[in-house]
BAVOZA-250515 format. One record per residue (C-alpha): residue in three letters; chain; x, y, z. Coordinates in steps of 0.02 Angstrom, whole numbers. Layout:
N
<kese r="ALA" c="A" x="X" y="Y" z="Z"/>
...
This chain:
122
<kese r="MET" c="A" x="3498" y="-3420" z="-10170"/>
<kese r="LYS" c="A" x="3405" y="-3455" z="-10008"/>
<kese r="THR" c="A" x="3501" y="-3619" z="-9991"/>
<kese r="ILE" c="A" x="3668" y="-3529" z="-10005"/>
<kese r="LEU" c="A" x="3620" y="-3400" z="-9875"/>
<kese r="ALA" c="A" x="3557" y="-3536" z="-9759"/>
<kese r="MET" c="A" x="3722" y="-3629" z="-9779"/>
<kese r="ALA" c="A" x="3820" y="-3471" z="-9740"/>
<kese r="SER" c="A" x="3711" y="-3438" z="-9587"/>
<kese r="GLY" c="A" x="3735" y="-3617" z="-9529"/>
<kese r="ALA" c="A" x="3923" y="-3602" z="-9550"/>
<kese r="MET" c="A" x="3925" y="-3446" z="-9442"/>
<kese r="LEU" c="A" x="3823" y="-3529" z="-9306"/>
<kese r="VAL" c="A" x="3935" y="-3681" z="-9293"/>
<kese r="GLY" c="A" x="4091" y="-3576" z="-9311"/>
<kese r="CYS" c="A" x="4168" y="-3672" z="-9454"/>
<kese r="GLY" c="A" x="4300" y="-3587" z="-9559"/>
<kese r="THR" c="A" x="4232" y="-3641" z="-9726"/>
<kese r="VAL" c="A" x="4084" y="-3714" z="-9818"/>
<kese r="SER" c="A" x="4118" y="-3771" z="-9995"/>
<kese r="SER" c="A" x="4049" y="-3874" z="-10138"/>
<kese r="VAL" c="A" x="3881" y="-3788" z="-10147"/>
<kese r="GLN" c="A" x="3765" y="-3856" z="-10281"/>
<kese r="GLY" c="A" x="3772" y="-3771" z="-10450"/>
<kese r="TRP" c="A" x="3955" y="-3761" z="-10498"/>
<kese r="ALA" c="A" x="4031" y="-3918" z="-10576"/>
<kese r="GLY" c="A" x="4194" y="-3845" z="-10642"/>
<kese r="GLY" c="A" x="4317" y="-3901" z="-10508"/>
<kese r="PRO" c="A" x="4336" y="-3879" z="-10320"/>
<kese r="VAL" c="A" x="4315" y="-3701" z="-10255"/>
<kese r="ARG" c="A" x="4339" y="-3641" z="-10075"/>
<kese r="ALA" c="A" x="4305" y="-3469" z="-10005"/>
<kese r="GLY" c="A" x="4350" y="-3380" z="-9844"/>
<kese r="VAL" c="A" x="4392" y="-3212" z="-9768"/>
<kese r="GLU" c="A" x="4563" y="-3164" z="-9702"/>
<kese r="ASP" c="A" x="4606" y="-2991" z="-9634"/>
<kese r="GLY" c="A" x="4457" y="-2908" z="-9721"/>
<kese r="THR" c="A" x="4498" y="-2990" z="-9888"/>
<kese r="ALA" c="A" x="4395" y="-3121" z="-9979"/>
<kese r="VAL" c="A" x="4505" y="-3268" z="-10027"/>
<kese r="VAL" c="A" x="4454" y="-3390" z="-10164"/>
<kese r="ARG" c="A" x="4548" y="-3552" z="-10198"/>
<kese r="TYR" c="A" x="4506" y="-3644" z="-10359"/>
<kese r="GLU" c="A" x="4577" y="-3804" z="-10429"/>
<kese r="ALA" c="A" x="4591" y="-3761" z="-10612"/>
<kese r="PRO" c="A" x="4595" y="-3903" z="-10739"/>
<kese r="ARG" c="A" x="4763" y="-3847" z="-10812"/>
<kese r="PRO" c="A" x="4905" y="-3725" z="-10776"/>
<kese r="GLY" c="A" x="4884" y="-3545" z="-10835"/>
<kese r="TRP" c="A" x="4705" y="-3518" z="-10778"/>
<kese r="THR" c="A" x="4653" y="-3354" z="-10695"/>
<kese r="LEU" c="A" x="4507" y="-3292" z="-10591"/>
<kese r="THR" c="A" x="4442" y="-3115" z="-10611"/>
<kese r="VAL" c="A" x="4309" y="-3024" z="-10511"/>
<kese r="ASP" c="A" x="4176" y="-2958" z="-10631"/>
<kese r="ARG" c="A" x="4067" y="-2875" z="-10499"/>
<kese r="SER" c="A" x="4044" y="-2875" z="-10312"/>
<kese r="LYS" c="A" x="3936" y="-2813" z="-10171"/>
<kese r="VAL" c="A" x="3938" y="-2822" z="-9983"/>
<kese r="THR" c="A" x="3770" y="-2863" z="-9905"/>
<kese r="GLY" c="A" x="3767" y="-2871" z="-9716"/>
<kese r="ASP" c="A" x="3919" y="-2970" z="-9665"/>
<kese r="THR" c="A" x="3938" y="-3062" z="-9833"/>
<kese r="ALA" c="A" x="4039" y="-3012" z="-9985"/>
<kese r="VAL" c="A" x="3957" y="-3080" z="-10142"/>
<kese r="LEU" c="A" x="4075" y="-3099" z="-10290"/>
<kese r="TRP" c="A" x="4037" y="-3142" z="-10471"/>
<kese r="MET" c="A" x="4195" y="-3211" z="-10549"/>
<kese r="THR" c="A" x="4256" y="-3280" z="-10715"/>
<kese r="ALA" c="A" x="4377" y="-3425" z="-10733"/>
<kese r="THR" c="A" x="4481" y="-3411" z="-10892"/>
<kese r="GLY" c="A" x="4603" y="-3534" z="-10966"/>
<kese r="GLN" c="A" x="4640" y="-3667" z="-11094"/>
<kese r="THR" c="A" x="4501" y="-3797" z="-11106"/>
<kese r="SER" c="A" x="4589" y="-3928" z="-11212"/>
<kese r="GLY" c="A" x="4734" y="-4042" z="-11174"/>
<kese r="PRO" c="A" x="4773" y="-4160" z="-11031"/>
<kese r="LEU" c="A" x="4702" y="-4123" z="-10860"/>
<kese r="GLU" c="A" x="4828" y="-4064" z="-10732"/>
<kese r="ARG" c="A" x="4738" y="-3994" z="-10580"/>
<kese r="THR" c="A" x="4821" y="-3830" z="-10534"/>
<kese r="PRO" c="A" x="4775" y="-3732" z="-10377"/>
<kese r="ILE" c="A" x="4754" y="-3544" z="-10402"/>
<kese r="VAL" c="A" x="4709" y="-3409" z="-10277"/>
<kese r="ALA" c="A" x="4617" y="-3245" z="-10304"/>
<kese r="THR" c="A" x="4585" y="-3110" z="-10175"/>
<kese r="TRP" c="A" x="4465" y="-2963" z="-10166"/>
<kese r="ARG" c="A" x="4452" y="-2816" z="-10048"/>
<kese r="PRO" c="A" x="4314" y="-2685" z="-10059"/>
<kese r="GLU" c="A" x="4366" y="-2511" z="-10116"/>
<kese r="ASP" c="A" x="4268" y="-2434" z="-9974"/>
<kese r="SER" c="A" x="4294" y="-2484" z="-9794"/>
<kese r="ALA" c="A" x="4152" y="-2612" z="-9791"/>
<kese r="THR" c="A" x="4183" y="-2757" z="-9673"/>
<kese r="PHE" c="A" x="4121" y="-2935" z="-9696"/>
<kese r="GLN" c="A" x="4144" y="-3105" z="-9616"/>
<kese r="CYS" c="A" x="4088" y="-3220" z="-9758"/>
<kese r="ALA" c="A" x="4116" y="-3234" z="-9945"/>
<kese r="GLN" c="A" x="3992" y="-3304" z="-10070"/>
<kese r="ILE" c="A" x="4066" y="-3347" z="-10240"/>
<kese r="ASN" c="A" x="3970" y="-3360" z="-10403"/>
<kese r="LEU" c="A" x="4079" y="-3424" z="-10543"/>
<kese r="ARG" c="A" x="4069" y="-3444" z="-10731"/>
<kese r="LEU" c="A" x="4185" y="-3504" z="-10867"/>
<kese r="ALA" c="A" x="4243" y="-3375" z="-10994"/>
<kese r="GLY" c="A" x="4120" y="-3370" z="-11138"/>
<kese r="SER" c="A" x="3973" y="-3425" z="-11031"/>
<kese r="ASP" c="A" x="3834" y="-3306" z="-10981"/>
<kese r="ALA" c="A" x="3779" y="-3402" z="-10827"/>
<kese r="TYR" c="A" x="3860" y="-3381" z="-10657"/>
<kese r="ARG" c="A" x="3841" y="-3533" z="-10544"/>
<kese r="PRO" c="A" x="3849" y="-3538" z="-10354"/>
<kese r="ALA" c="A" x="4021" y="-3610" z="-10318"/>
<kese r="ALA" c="A" x="4068" y="-3584" z="-10135"/>
<kese r="VAL" c="A" x="4021" y="-3499" z="-9972"/>
<kese r="GLY" c="A" x="4145" y="-3477" z="-9833"/>
<kese r="CYS" c="A" x="4162" y="-3385" z="-9668"/>
<kese r="GLY" c="A" x="4325" y="-3349" z="-9579"/>
<kese r="PRO" c="A" x="4499" y="-3402" z="-9632"/>
<kese r="LEU" c="A" x="4527" y="-3547" z="-9750"/>
<kese r="PRO" c="A" x="4618" y="-3695" z="-9674"/>
<kese r="GLU" c="A" x="4784" y="-3732" z="-9757"/>
């Protein structure tokens, strides 16, 4: 957890728009960022039809921390499919960074997947 927070702090200091590929998650590329007060998560799912859902969330300081589940078919040929999920707090909390913890449906363990500050590059 300290490593993730240090990475997010480092990203803010150097002004980069995104930090991704944090250690822990091995289920496909994940990127995170913040655009117009909304956390944006981009995930390369292994096959079409996958979804991302936010299971819980909290805003701590200037970081939105999201726990998400990736759900989809796990058998068949691989066909990387980009999907996007967004989250905005119900209250008026503001944040500059998003920290994503991800798990596959059926798994109990969330894994650190991405930390990003600012808009995602296209």
